[in-house]
C-alpha positions as CSV (number, residue, x, y, z in Angstrom):
1,M,0.0,0.0,0.0
2,S,1.1,3.6,-0.5
3,K,2.6,5.7,2.2
4,A,0.2,8.5,1.3
5,Y,-2.8,6.3,2.0
6,D,-1.2,5.1,5.2
7,I,-0.8,8.7,6.4
8,F,-4.3,9.5,5.3
9,R,-5.8,6.6,7.1
10,E,-3.9,7.5,10.3
11,A,-5.3,11.0,10.1
12,F,-8.9,9.8,9.9
13,D,-8.8,6.6,12.0
14,G,-8.9,8.5,15.3
15,P,-11.5,10.8,16.6
16,R,-11.7,14.1,14.7
17,D,-14.3,16.4,13.2
18,P,-15.9,15.0,10.1
19,R,-14.6,16.3,6.7
20,S,-16.2,16.4,3.3
21,D,-15.2,14.1,0.4
22,E,-13.8,17.2,-1.3
23,Y,-11.5,17.9,1.7
24,K,-10.4,14.3,1.8
25,N,-9.7,14.3,-2.0
26,G,-7.5,17.3,-1.6
27,M,-5.6,15.8,1.3
28,I,-4.9,12.6,-0.5
29,D,-4.0,14.3,-3.7
30,A,-1.4,16.6,-1.9
31,L,0.0,13.6,0.0
32,R,0.4,11.6,-3.1
33,F,2.1,14.5,-4.9
34,R,4.5,15.4,-2.1
35,L,5.5,11.7,-1.6
36,G,6.2,11.2,-5.3
37,E,3.2,8.9,-5.9
38,A,1.5,11.4,-8.3
39,S,2.9,13.9,-10.8
40,E,0.4,16.7,-10.1
41,V,-2.4,18.0,-7.9
42,R,-5.4,18.9,-9.9
43,C,-8.6,20.4,-8.5
44,G,-11.6,19.0,-10.2
45,Y,-14.0,21.6,-8.8
46,R,-15.0,25.0,-10.1
47,I,-12.6,27.6,-8.6
48,G,-14.5,29.8,-6.2
49,S,-17.0,27.1,-5.2
50,A,-17.4,25.7,-1.7
51,Q,-16.2,22.4,-3.1
52,A,-12.9,23.9,-4.4
53,D,-12.4,25.7,-1.1
54,A,-12.8,22.4,0.8
55,Y,-10.4,20.7,-1.7
56,F,-7.7,23.3,-1.2
57,A,-8.2,23.2,2.6
58,G,-7.6,19.4,2.4
59,C,-4.5,20.1,0.3
60,D,-3.2,22.3,3.0
61,E,-3.5,19.5,5.6
62,G,-2.0,17.0,3.1
63,H,1.1,19.2,2.5
64,L,1.5,19.7,6.3
65,R,1.3,16.0,7.0
66,A,3.7,15.2,4.2
67,R,6.2,17.7,5.5
68,E,5.9,16.2,9.0
69,Y,6.5,12.7,7.6
70,L,9.4,13.7,5.4
71,E,11.0,15.5,8.3
72,K,10.8,12.3,10.4
73,V,12.3,10.3,7.6
74,R,15.1,12.9,7.2
75,V,15.9,13.0,10.9
76,G,15.8,9.2,11.1
77,A,18.2,8.8,8.1
78,A,20.6,11.4,9.7
79,G,20.5,9.4,12.9
80,E,21.3,6.1,11.1
81,A,24.2,7.7,9.3
82,A,25.8,9.0,12.5
C-alpha cells in the first residue's frame, strides 16, 4: 500500500471532526504528490466554489502531514548515518 494512503488513514482513523469528500480528496492528492506517488495536484472543482475551497483546505493538511512525515524520515536517516 502507498505511504500517502497510510498517512491519510492514520489522520482519519482516530477521533476528529468530520470532513467532506472534497476535503479528503484534496488531502490525499497533496500527500500523493508530495510523496512522489502522483505527478500533479489537480482540483476537479469549479474555482470559487465551496467544493474547491474544501479541496484546497484538504490540500493544506496534506502538505502539512507530508512535510511532517518527510522530516521524520530525514531525521531518522541522519541518525542512522551517524
